[in-house]
Each structure stands twice: as structure tokens, then as C-alpha cells.
N, C-alpha and C positions, 0 to 999 in steps of 0.2 A: 625751541630750536632757533638758532640765530638765522637772520635773513640770508647771510652768505652761505650758510650750510644748506638751507633749503634750496637755494639756487643751484648749488653743486649737485644735490641729489636729483633735482628736476632735469638738469642737463645730462646726468648719467643715465637716467631712465630713457630719455629721448635718444641718447646715443645707442643704447641697447636695442631699442625698437628699430632705429635706422639699420643697424648691423643685421638684425634678424630678418627684416623685410628684404634687404638686399640678398641675403643668403637664400631666401625663398624665391628669388628671381623677380621680385617686384622692382619697379623703378623708384628711386628715392632721391630727392633733391639734396644737395649738400647743405650743411647747417650754416647758411649764410645770414638769414634774417631772423635771428633769435634761435639760440641753440636749444631752447626748451620746446621748440616746435619741430614737428616732423611732417614733411609733405611726401605722400606715398601714392603710387599709381599701380594698379594691377591690370589695367586695360588702356592701351595706347598712351596718350599723354593727358589723361584725366586725373589730375592730382587732388588729393584730399588731405586736409590738415588736422592734426591733433596737437594740442599744446598742453604741456604738463605744468602743474603748479602745486606747491605745497599747501595743504589744508590744515596743517598743524596736527599734533598728537600722533605722528607716524602715518598720517593719511595723505593721499594725493588726489588731485582732481585732474582728469583728462578731458579737456574740452574739444569736441569735434567741431571743425569748421563747417560753414554752410556748404553743403554738397548735395547733388541729386541722389547720390548713392549712400545716404546717411544710414539706412538700416544695414546695408551690407558692410559698410565701414564699421559701424558699431559692433556687429557680430565678429568681424575680424579683430577688433580691439579687445572684445570680451574674451575671445579664445586666447589671444596673446597674453592678456593679463592673468588669466587662469593658469596658463602654462608657466608663468613666472611666479606663481604661488600667491597671487593676490587673493584676499579673502574679503567677504562682505562687500562685494561689488554692487553698487547701487546706481541706477540710471535715472536721470532727470531729463524730462523732455519739455515740460511746460514753462520752465523758468522759475518754478516754485520748488525750492529745495526740500520741502516737506512731502511733496507728492513724488515719490521715487518708486522705481520698480527694480526687481532683481534681474530682469532681462531687458535688453535694449529694444523692446517692441512698443 
């Protein structure tokens, strides 16, 4: 996949997440600083970031930003990805891509 194509796909996924989160009543910042990133808040003005990137071979990585609510945000993302038809979702916590889990715990 060409680099430009993967950027377009990452931006599209981020755009879908923004729209879905707004539709559910969450606060979402406009796509100003990187259209591949989404900043969402479900409580007051505590925003949490997810950034999408192409991993090749039809796979994507969703990197969650540092946040105190990382587990809650991970479950929110897991539910959203599952609803969108994502399969073989793997979670990495340690920084070691070999040690992954099927759940974000």
C-alpha cells in the first residue's frame, strides 16, 4: 500500500471515530493537530487521544495517548473497533509487540 493511501485510510478511520463519538454525546476536539488523531472526552474536559497508523497488510495500529483513564478508554476503543467489524484485535501494554493480549487489561 502506498504511503499516501495509508494516510488517507488512517484519516478516514479517525474521522469515523470522531463522528461516532459526537453522535454518542461525547466531546470531541476538531481535527486540527493531525487528522489521524482523535481527542475525545466523556467526562467534563478530560480529553484522551488515540492516533491511527497503517501497519501494512490491511492492519492498523491505534495508539492510545497517556491518560489516567487508559483502561476505560481502551475498552471504549475495543467496543468501537468491534462494532466496526475489526477482527483479531490485539492489545500491547508493555512496549513489547510480542507480548499482546486479546483484551485491553
